[in-house]
Biopython code that builds the backbone (N, CA, C, O; Angstrom):
import numpy as np
from Bio.PDB.StructureBuilder import StructureBuilder

atoms = [
    (1, "MET", "N", (21.281, -4.356, -23.219)),
    (1, "MET", "CA", (20.958, -3.616, -22.706)),
    (1, "MET", "C", (19.261, -2.868, -23.382)),
    (1, "MET", "O", (18.795, -1.932, -22.732)),
    (2, "ASN", "N", (18.808, -3.154, -24.119)),
    (2, "ASN", "CA", (18.061, -2.792, -24.999)),
    (2, "ASN", "C", (17.395, -3.986, -24.923)),
    (2, "ASN", "O", (16.211, -3.787, -24.651)),
    (3, "GLY", "N", (17.799, -5.712, -25.113)),
    (3, "GLY", "CA", (16.408, -6.248, -25.081)),
    (3, "GLY", "C", (16.213, -6.413, -23.603)),
    (3, "GLY", "O", (15.395, -7.187, -23.108)),
    (4, "ALA", "N", (17.070, -5.585, -22.898)),
    (4, "ALA", "CA", (16.100, -5.889, -21.094)),
    (4, "ALA", "C", (14.955, -4.905, -21.241)),
    (4, "ALA", "O", (13.874, -4.986, -20.658)),
    (5, "ILE", "N", (15.348, -3.925, -22.133)),
    (5, "ILE", "CA", (14.113, -2.814, -21.265)),
    (5, "ILE", "C", (12.930, -3.397, -22.521)),
    (5, "ILE", "O", (11.734, -3.179, -22.328)),
    (6, "GLU", "N", (13.444, -4.222, -23.933)),
    (6, "GLU", "CA", (12.146, -4.445, -24.734)),
    (6, "GLU", "C", (11.450, -5.282, -24.163)),
    (6, "GLU", "O", (10.304, -5.361, -24.607)),
    (7, "SER", "N", (11.847, -6.323, -22.872)),
    (7, "SER", "CA", (11.802, -7.386, -22.660)),
    (7, "SER", "C", (10.265, -6.967, -21.136)),
    (7, "SER", "O", (9.162, -7.351, -20.747)),
    (8, "LEU", "N", (11.369, -5.932, -20.858)),
    (8, "LEU", "CA", (10.187, -5.189, -19.839)),
    (8, "LEU", "C", (9.002, -4.808, -20.905)),
    (8, "LEU", "O", (7.923, -5.377, -20.737)),
    (9, "PHE", "N", (9.151, -3.744, -22.152)),
    (9, "PHE", "CA", (8.011, -3.432, -22.481)),
    (9, "PHE", "C", (6.871, -3.903, -23.665)),
    (9, "PHE", "O", (5.847, -3.424, -24.153)),
    (10, "CYS", "N", (7.757, -5.245, -23.834)),
    (10, "CYS", "CA", (7.070, -6.131, -24.951)),
    (10, "CYS", "C", (7.314, -7.128, -25.041)),
    (10, "CYS", "O", (6.349, -7.620, -25.625)),
    (11, "SER", "N", (7.725, -7.568, -24.930)),
    (11, "SER", "CA", (7.301, -9.294, -24.723)),
    (11, "SER", "C", (7.754, -10.092, -23.099)),
    (11, "SER", "O", (8.940, -10.389, -22.962)),
    (12, "ASN", "N", (7.078, -10.305, -22.300)),
    (12, "ASN", "CA", (7.281, -10.716, -20.595)),
    (12, "ASN", "C", (6.652, -11.309, -20.187)),
    (12, "ASN", "O", (5.927, -10.823, -19.320)),
    (13, "PRO", "N", (6.486, -12.926, -20.575)),
    (13, "PRO", "CA", (4.782, -13.007, -19.661)),
    (13, "PRO", "C", (5.133, -13.389, -18.814)),
    (13, "PRO", "O", (4.264, -13.438, -17.943)),
    (14, "ASP", "N", (6.765, -14.016, -18.307)),
    (14, "ASP", "CA", (7.683, -14.062, -17.159)),
    (14, "ASP", "C", (7.274, -12.462, -15.469)),
    (14, "ASP", "O", (7.714, -12.513, -14.320)),
    (15, "LEU", "N", (6.620, -11.671, -15.908)),
    (15, "LEU", "CA", (7.172, -10.481, -15.584)),
    (15, "LEU", "C", (6.000, -10.766, -14.012)),
    (15, "LEU", "O", (5.992, -10.020, -13.032)),
    (16, "SER", "N", (5.214, -11.892, -14.166)),
    (16, "SER", "CA", (4.642, -11.617, -12.322)),
    (16, "SER", "C", (5.783, -12.129, -11.436)),
    (16, "SER", "O", (6.340, -11.796, -10.390)),
    (17, "HIS", "N", (5.885, -13.345, -12.591)),
    (17, "HIS", "CA", (7.063, -14.028, -11.766)),
    (17, "HIS", "C", (8.782, -13.123, -11.125)),
    (17, "HIS", "O", (9.488, -13.220, -10.122)),
    (18, "GLN", "N", (8.795, -12.527, -12.050)),
    (18, "GLN", "CA", (10.255, -12.031, -11.792)),
    (18, "GLN", "C", (9.506, -10.593, -10.380)),
    (18, "GLN", "O", (9.937, -10.158, -9.312)),
    (19, "ILE", "N", (8.745, -10.437, -10.889)),
    (19, "ILE", "CA", (8.229, -9.066, -9.893)),
    (19, "ILE", "C", (7.756, -9.724, -8.574)),
    (19, "ILE", "O", (7.850, -8.977, -7.601)),
    (20, "TYR", "N", (7.240, -11.029, -8.319)),
    (20, "TYR", "CA", (7.336, -11.651, -7.385)),
    (20, "TYR", "C", (8.440, -11.602, -6.058)),
    (20, "TYR", "O", (8.625, -11.221, -4.902)),
    (21, "THR", "N", (9.146, -12.499, -7.541)),
    (21, "THR", "CA", (10.821, -12.918, -7.156)),
    (21, "THR", "C", (11.711, -11.305, -6.255)),
    (21, "THR", "O", (12.341, -11.066, -5.225)),
    (22, "TYR", "N", (11.302, -10.721, -7.243)),
    (22, "TYR", "CA", (12.069, -8.916, -6.757)),
    (22, "TYR", "C", (11.540, -9.218, -4.654)),
    (22, "TYR", "O", (12.015, -9.458, -3.544)),
    (23, "CYS", "N", (10.082, -8.916, -5.510)),
    (23, "CYS", "CA", (9.768, -9.085, -3.951)),
    (23, "CYS", "C", (9.672, -9.219, -3.063)),
    (23, "CYS", "O", (9.485, -8.441, -2.127)),
    (24, "LYS", "N", (9.825, -10.754, -3.158)),
    (24, "LYS", "CA", (10.395, -11.716, -1.702)),
    (24, "LYS", "C", (11.689, -11.592, -1.605)),
    (24, "LYS", "O", (12.278, -12.174, -0.694)),
    (25, "THR", "N", (12.467, -10.700, -2.656)),
    (25, "THR", "CA", (14.231, -10.529, -2.107)),
    (25, "THR", "C", (14.136, -9.108, -1.705)),
    (25, "THR", "O", (14.937, -8.425, -2.343)),
    (26, "ASN", "N", (13.604, -8.604, -1.072)),
    (26, "ASN", "CA", (13.473, -6.971, -1.291)),
    (26, "ASN", "C", (13.619, -7.147, 0.543)),
    (26, "ASN", "O", (12.467, -7.252, 0.964)),
    (27, "PRO", "N", (14.163, -7.181, 1.176)),
    (27, "PRO", "CA", (13.598, -6.377, 2.737)),
    (27, "PRO", "C", (12.608, -5.497, 3.218)),
    (27, "PRO", "O", (11.730, -5.685, 4.060)),
    (28, "GLU", "N", (12.979, -4.205, 2.341)),
    (28, "GLU", "CA", (12.170, -3.582, 2.870)),
    (28, "GLU", "C", (10.132, -3.541, 2.587)),
    (28, "GLU", "O", (9.158, -3.069, 3.174)),
    (29, "PHE", "N", (10.420, -4.387, 1.284)),
    (29, "PHE", "CA", (8.810, -4.657, 1.071)),
    (29, "PHE", "C", (8.725, -6.311, 2.533)),
    (29, "PHE", "O", (7.935, -6.343, 3.476)),
    (30, "MET", "N", (9.503, -7.109, 2.291)),
    (30, "MET", "CA", (8.596, -8.077, 3.396)),
    (30, "MET", "C", (8.510, -7.719, 4.857)),
    (30, "MET", "O", (7.811, -8.370, 5.634)),
    (31, "GLU", "N", (9.244, -6.655, 5.230)),
    (31, "GLU", "CA", (9.172, -5.689, 6.299)),
    (31, "GLU", "C", (7.495, -5.483, 6.243)),
    (31, "GLU", "O", (6.682, -6.099, 6.933)),
    (32, "ALA", "N", (7.218, -4.508, 5.289)),
    (32, "ALA", "CA", (6.570, -3.428, 5.409)),
    (32, "ALA", "C", (4.863, -4.850, 4.671)),
    (32, "ALA", "O", (3.838, -4.881, 5.352)),
    (33, "GLU", "N", (4.944, -5.603, 3.585)),
    (33, "GLU", "CA", (3.693, -6.703, 3.679)),
    (33, "GLU", "C", (3.834, -7.122, 4.983)),
    (33, "GLU", "O", (2.772, -6.708, 5.447)),
    (34, "ALA", "N", (4.559, -7.798, 6.135)),
    (34, "ALA", "CA", (4.799, -8.363, 7.331)),
    (34, "ALA", "C", (3.684, -7.085, 8.285)),
    (34, "ALA", "O", (2.512, -7.226, 8.631)),
    (35, "GLU", "N", (4.240, -6.375, 8.405)),
    (35, "GLU", "CA", (3.267, -5.316, 9.467)),
    (35, "GLU", "C", (2.503, -4.981, 8.399)),
    (35, "GLU", "O", (2.161, -3.913, 8.905)),
    (36, "TYR", "N", (1.822, -4.975, 7.133)),
    (36, "TYR", "CA", (0.334, -4.720, 6.224)),
    (36, "TYR", "C", (-0.057, -6.265, 7.328)),
    (36, "TYR", "O", (-0.706, -5.753, 8.241)),
    (37, "ASP", "N", (0.014, -7.426, 7.558)),
    (37, "ASP", "CA", (-0.395, -8.286, 7.376)),
    (37, "ASP", "C", (-0.905, -8.412, 8.585)),
    (37, "ASP", "O", (-2.034, -8.900, 8.635)),
    (38, "ALA", "N", (-0.087, -7.931, 10.173)),
    (38, "ALA", "CA", (-0.089, -8.208, 11.544)),
    (38, "ALA", "C", (-1.689, -7.648, 11.268)),
    (38, "ALA", "O", (-2.802, -8.174, 11.250)),
    (39, "LEU", "N", (-0.984, -5.886, 11.007)),
    (39, "LEU", "CA", (-2.698, -5.133, 11.017)),
    (39, "LEU", "C", (-3.716, -5.916, 10.661)),
    (39, "LEU", "O", (-4.594, -6.318, 11.424)),
    (40, "LEU", "N", (-3.600, -6.198, 9.245)),
    (40, "LEU", "CA", (-5.112, -6.374, 9.354)),
    (40, "LEU", "C", (-5.337, -7.649, 9.704)),
    (40, "LEU", "O", (-6.420, -8.054, 9.281)),
    (41, "GLN", "N", (-4.665, -8.500, 10.371)),
    (41, "GLN", "CA", (-5.647, -9.317, 11.372)),
    (41, "GLN", "C", (-5.626, -8.838, 12.270)),
    (41, "GLN", "O", (-6.774, -8.852, 12.714)),
    (42, "SER", "N", (-4.803, -8.224, 13.095)),
    (42, "SER", "CA", (-5.986, -7.346, 14.103)),
    (42, "SER", "C", (-6.930, -6.521, 13.827)),
    (42, "SER", "O", (-7.817, -6.326, 14.658)),
    (43, "LEU", "N", (-6.928, -5.884, 12.623)),
    (43, "LEU", "CA", (-8.498, -5.661, 12.818)),
    (43, "LEU", "C", (-9.340, -6.337, 12.655)),
    (43, "LEU", "O", (-10.399, -6.181, 13.263)),
    (44, "GLU", "N", (-9.114, -7.469, 11.637)),
    (44, "GLU", "CA", (-9.973, -8.792, 11.766)),
    (44, "GLU", "C", (-10.657, -9.560, 12.779)),
    (44, "GLU", "O", (-11.761, -10.096, 12.678)),
    (45, "GLN", "N", (-9.562, -9.544, 14.155)),
    (45, "GLN", "CA", (-9.816, -9.556, 15.341)),
    (45, "GLN", "C", (-10.780, -8.653, 16.046)),
    (45, "GLN", "O", (-11.627, -8.873, 16.911)),
    (46, "THR", "N", (-10.378, -7.516, 15.388)),
    (46, "THR", "CA", (-11.326, -5.971, 16.411)),
    (46, "THR", "C", (-12.576, -5.853, 15.602)),
    (46, "THR", "O", (-13.618, -6.191, 16.163)),
    (47, "LEU", "N", (-12.615, -5.554, 14.746)),
    (47, "LEU", "CA", (-14.095, -5.263, 13.768)),
    (47, "LEU", "C", (-14.767, -6.670, 13.228)),
    (47, "LEU", "O", (-15.976, -6.537, 13.035)),
    (48, "GLY", "N", (-14.321, -7.820, 12.978)),
    (48, "GLY", "CA", (-15.041, -8.782, 12.726)),
    (48, "GLY", "C", (-14.102, -9.225, 11.161)),
    (48, "GLY", "O", (-13.075, -8.639, 10.819)),
    (49, "TYR", "N", (-14.880, -10.606, 10.224)),
    (49, "TYR", "CA", (-14.404, -10.923, 9.518)),
    (49, "TYR", "C", (-14.968, -9.955, 8.226)),
    (49, "TYR", "O", (-14.315, -9.391, 7.347)),
    (50, "ALA", "N", (-16.302, -9.986, 8.441)),
    (50, "ALA", "CA", (-17.143, -8.914, 7.654)),
    (50, "ALA", "C", (-16.567, -7.854, 6.929)),
    (50, "ALA", "O", (-15.999, -7.629, 5.860)),
    (51, "ARG", "N", (-17.135, -7.026, 8.457)),
    (51, "ARG", "CA", (-16.291, -5.790, 8.402)),
    (51, "ARG", "C", (-14.870, -5.657, 7.279)),
    (51, "ARG", "O", (-14.809, -5.018, 6.229)),
    (52, "MET", "N", (-13.862, -6.462, 7.907)),
    (52, "MET", "CA", (-12.365, -6.668, 7.311)),
    (52, "MET", "C", (-12.452, -6.823, 6.792)),
    (52, "MET", "O", (-11.585, -6.128, 6.261)),
    (53, "GLN", "N", (-13.068, -7.534, 5.714)),
    (53, "GLN", "CA", (-12.708, -7.643, 4.257)),
    (53, "GLN", "C", (-13.701, -6.760, 3.360)),
    (53, "GLN", "O", (-13.602, -6.691, 2.135)),
    (54, "GLU", "N", (-14.940, -5.909, 4.334)),
    (54, "GLU", "CA", (-15.071, -4.924, 3.219)),
    (54, "GLU", "C", (-14.023, -3.685, 3.314)),
    (54, "GLU", "O", (-13.894, -3.132, 2.222)),
    (55, "ILE", "N", (-13.715, -3.460, 3.725)),
    (55, "ILE", "CA", (-12.136, -2.109, 4.027)),
    (55, "ILE", "C", (-11.495, -3.003, 3.561)),
    (55, "ILE", "O", (-12.545, -3.587, 3.295)),
    (56, "GLU", "N", (-10.473, -3.928, 3.071)),
    (56, "GLU", "CA", (-10.093, -4.721, 2.261)),
    (56, "GLU", "C", (-10.427, -4.344, 0.876)),
    (56, "GLU", "O", (-10.047, -3.335, 0.282)),
    (57, "ASP", "N", (-11.038, -5.102, 0.526)),
    (57, "ASP", "CA", (-11.752, -4.482, -0.395)),
    (57, "ASP", "C", (-11.787, -3.203, -1.091)),
    (57, "ASP", "O", (-11.376, -2.795, -2.177)),
    (58, "CYS", "N", (-12.540, -2.611, 0.095)),
    (58, "CYS", "CA", (-12.545, -0.900, -0.957)),
    (58, "CYS", "C", (-10.891, -0.120, -0.671)),
    (58, "CYS", "O", (-10.444, 0.916, -1.163)),
    (59, "PHE", "N", (-10.275, -1.054, 0.279)),
    (59, "PHE", "CA", (-8.695, -0.786, -0.222)),
    (59, "PHE", "C", (-7.875, -0.823, -1.498)),
    (59, "PHE", "O", (-7.182, 0.106, -1.911)),
    (60, "LEU", "N", (-8.074, -2.288, -2.211)),
    (60, "LEU", "CA", (-8.198, -2.843, -2.933)),
    (60, "LEU", "C", (-8.283, -2.019, -3.941)),
    (60, "LEU", "O", (-7.363, -1.761, -4.716)),
    (61, "ARG", "N", (-9.399, -1.570, -3.971)),
    (61, "ARG", "CA", (-10.148, -1.085, -5.241)),
    (61, "ARG", "C", (-9.460, 0.487, -5.708)),
    (61, "ARG", "O", (-9.315, 1.113, -6.758)),
    (62, "TYR", "N", (-9.131, 0.694, -4.182)),
    (62, "TYR", "CA", (-8.632, 2.320, -4.361)),
    (62, "TYR", "C", (-7.138, 1.673, -4.756)),
    (62, "TYR", "O", (-6.714, 2.366, -5.681)),
    (63, "SER", "N", (-6.327, 0.798, -4.483)),
    (63, "SER", "CA", (-5.184, 1.029, -4.816)),
    (63, "SER", "C", (-4.859, 0.766, -6.316)),
    (63, "SER", "O", (-4.003, 1.371, -6.961)),
    (64, "ALA", "N", (-5.863, -0.459, -6.883)),
    (64, "ALA", "CA", (-6.027, -0.410, -8.242)),
    (64, "ALA", "C", (-6.249, 0.589, -9.516)),
    (64, "ALA", "O", (-5.698, 0.693, -10.611)),
    (65, "ARG", "N", (-7.494, 1.391, -8.750)),
    (65, "ARG", "CA", (-7.148, 2.734, -9.816)),
    (65, "ARG", "C", (-5.886, 3.896, -9.162)),
    (65, "ARG", "O", (-5.743, 4.932, -9.811)),
    (66, "LEU", "N", (-5.213, 3.746, -8.199)),
    (66, "LEU", "CA", (-4.054, 4.229, -8.172)),
    (66, "LEU", "C", (-3.260, 3.972, -8.937)),
    (66, "LEU", "O", (-2.929, 4.722, -9.855)),
    (67, "VAL", "N", (-2.748, 2.757, -8.694)),
    (67, "VAL", "CA", (-1.928, 2.222, -9.659)),
    (67, "VAL", "C", (-1.961, 2.442, -10.996)),
    (67, "VAL", "O", (-0.969, 2.353, -11.720)),
    (68, "GLN", "N", (-3.504, 2.840, -11.510)),
    (68, "GLN", "CA", (-3.740, 2.055, -13.113)),
    (68, "GLN", "C", (-3.554, 4.517, -13.574)),
    (68, "GLN", "O", (-3.183, 5.161, -14.555)),
    (69, "ALA", "N", (-3.920, 4.776, -12.592)),
    (69, "ALA", "CA", (-3.312, 6.414, -12.888)),
    (69, "ALA", "C", (-1.565, 6.017, -12.835)),
    (69, "ALA", "O", (-1.207, 5.474, -13.880)),
    (70, "TYR", "N", (-0.813, 6.139, -12.141)),
    (70, "TYR", "CA", (0.024, 5.398, -12.144)),
    (70, "TYR", "C", (1.174, 5.450, -13.792)),
    (70, "TYR", "O", (1.905, 6.232, -14.400)),
    (71, "TYR", "N", (0.539, 3.713, -13.885)),
    (71, "TYR", "CA", (0.127, 3.781, -15.199)),
    (71, "TYR", "C", (0.717, 4.595, -16.065)),
    (71, "TYR", "O", (1.901, 4.795, -16.334)),
    (72, "LEU", "N", (-0.535, 5.149, -16.565)),
    (72, "LEU", "CA", (-1.500, 5.939, -17.392)),
    (72, "LEU", "C", (-0.676, 6.880, -17.347)),
    (72, "LEU", "O", (-0.733, 7.291, -18.506)),
    (73, "PHE", "N", (0.288, 7.717, -16.655)),
    (73, "PHE", "CA", (0.986, 9.035, -16.523)),
    (73, "PHE", "C", (2.043, 8.516, -17.313)),
    (73, "PHE", "O", (2.384, 8.927, -18.422)),
    (74, "GLY", "N", (2.574, 7.514, -16.614)),
    (74, "GLY", "CA", (3.813, 6.589, -16.999)),
    (74, "GLY", "C", (4.173, 6.430, -18.503)),
    (74, "GLY", "O", (5.338, 6.271, -18.865)),
    (75, "LEU", "N", (2.814, 6.493, -19.615)),
    (75, "LEU", "CA", (3.191, 5.985, -20.716)),
    (75, "LEU", "C", (3.478, 6.428, -21.335)),
    (75, "LEU", "O", (3.596, 5.981, -22.476)),
    (76, "GLY", "N", (3.920, 8.163, -20.813)),
    (76, "GLY", "CA", (4.636, 8.516, -21.872)),
    (76, "GLY", "C", (5.890, 8.379, -22.288)),
    (76, "GLY", "O", (6.344, 8.551, -23.419)),
    (77, "LEU", "N", (6.587, 7.961, -21.004)),
    (77, "LEU", "CA", (7.799, 7.480, -20.580)),
    (77, "LEU", "C", (8.251, 6.192, -21.287)),
    (77, "LEU", "O", (9.398, 5.877, -21.606)),
    (78, "ARG", "N", (6.903, 5.398, -21.494)),
    (78, "ARG", "CA", (7.047, 3.697, -22.074)),
    (78, "ARG", "C", (7.017, 4.245, -23.625)),
    (78, "ARG", "O", (7.675, 3.889, -24.602)),
    (79, "GLN", "N", (6.006, 5.240, -23.475)),
    (79, "GLN", "CA", (6.175, 5.304, -25.893)),
    (79, "GLN", "C", (7.011, 5.934, -26.094)),
    (79, "GLN", "O", (6.990, 6.199, -27.296)),
    (80, "GLU", "N", (8.173, 6.586, -25.410)),
    (80, "GLU", "CA", (9.667, 6.970, -25.735)),
    (80, "GLU", "C", (10.069, 6.273, -25.754)),
    (80, "GLU", "O", (10.414, 6.110, -26.924)),
    (81, "VAL", "N", (10.587, 5.014, -24.818)),
    (81, "VAL", "CA", (11.183, 3.951, -24.710)),
    (81, "VAL", "C", (11.212, 3.403, -26.479)),
    (81, "VAL", "O", (12.019, 3.395, -27.408)),
    (82, "LEU", "N", (9.603, 2.926, -26.186)),
    (82, "LEU", "CA", (9.709, 1.895, -27.433)),
    (82, "LEU", "C", (10.089, 3.192, -28.634)),
    (82, "LEU", "O", (11.261, 3.103, -28.999)),
    (83, "TRP", "N", (9.585, 3.951, -29.066)),
    (83, "TRP", "CA", (9.802, 5.157, -30.350)),
    (83, "TRP", "C", (11.392, 5.264, -30.203)),
    (83, "TRP", "O", (11.768, 5.770, -31.260)),
    (84, "ALA", "N", (12.768, 4.966, -29.187)),
    (84, "ALA", "CA", (13.906, 4.531, -29.333)),
    (84, "ALA", "C", (14.496, 3.312, -29.539)),
    (84, "ALA", "O", (15.648, 3.153, -29.942)),
    (85, "LEU", "N", (13.528, 2.248, -29.199)),
    (85, "LEU", "CA", (13.484, 0.954, -29.750)),
    (85, "LEU", "C", (12.967, 0.499, -31.445)),
    (85, "LEU", "O", (12.997, -0.555, -32.080)),
    (86, "GLY", "N", (12.454, 2.038, -31.770)),
    (86, "GLY", "CA", (11.869, 1.548, -33.314)),
    (86, "GLY", "C", (10.430, 0.433, -33.399)),
    (86, "GLY", "O", (10.083, -0.256, -34.358)),
    (87, "ARG", "N", (9.805, 0.556, -32.080)),
    (87, "ARG", "CA", (8.637, -0.347, -32.087)),
    (87, "ARG", "C", (6.949, 0.715, -32.023)),
    (87, "ARG", "O", (5.851, 0.214, -31.781)),
    (88, "GLU", "N", (7.174, 2.068, -32.284)),
    (88, "GLU", "CA", (6.158, 2.421, -32.114)),
    (88, "GLU", "C", (5.542, 2.741, -33.864)),
    (88, "GLU", "O", (4.399, 3.160, -34.050)),
]
sb = StructureBuilder()
sb.init_structure("model")
sb.init_model(0)
sb.init_chain("A")
sb.init_seg("    ")
for serial, (resi, resn, name, xyz) in enumerate(atoms, 1):
    if name == "N":
        sb.init_residue(resn, " ", resi, " ")
    sb.init_atom(name, np.array(xyz, "f"), 0.0, 1.0, " ", f" {name:<3s}", serial, name[0])
structure = sb.get_structure()
């Protein structure tokens, strides 16, 4: 168990692939992704490519900041796990 936790937090160059694989095997994620893609395509047809790209870029910047906030608040948990593993 410690090895799995350590690889998650400390040394996992394959993390992106693992997340991608998890998402592609998660039916709820796949449903949400398909719904999102369909909505984007519909909006692009209505608003045009340039305006849709502007909206998507703005949303991605917002999402990145939100994910960063969740990550920063999760640092306490991460530090506790690393401390328990003797890594801090």
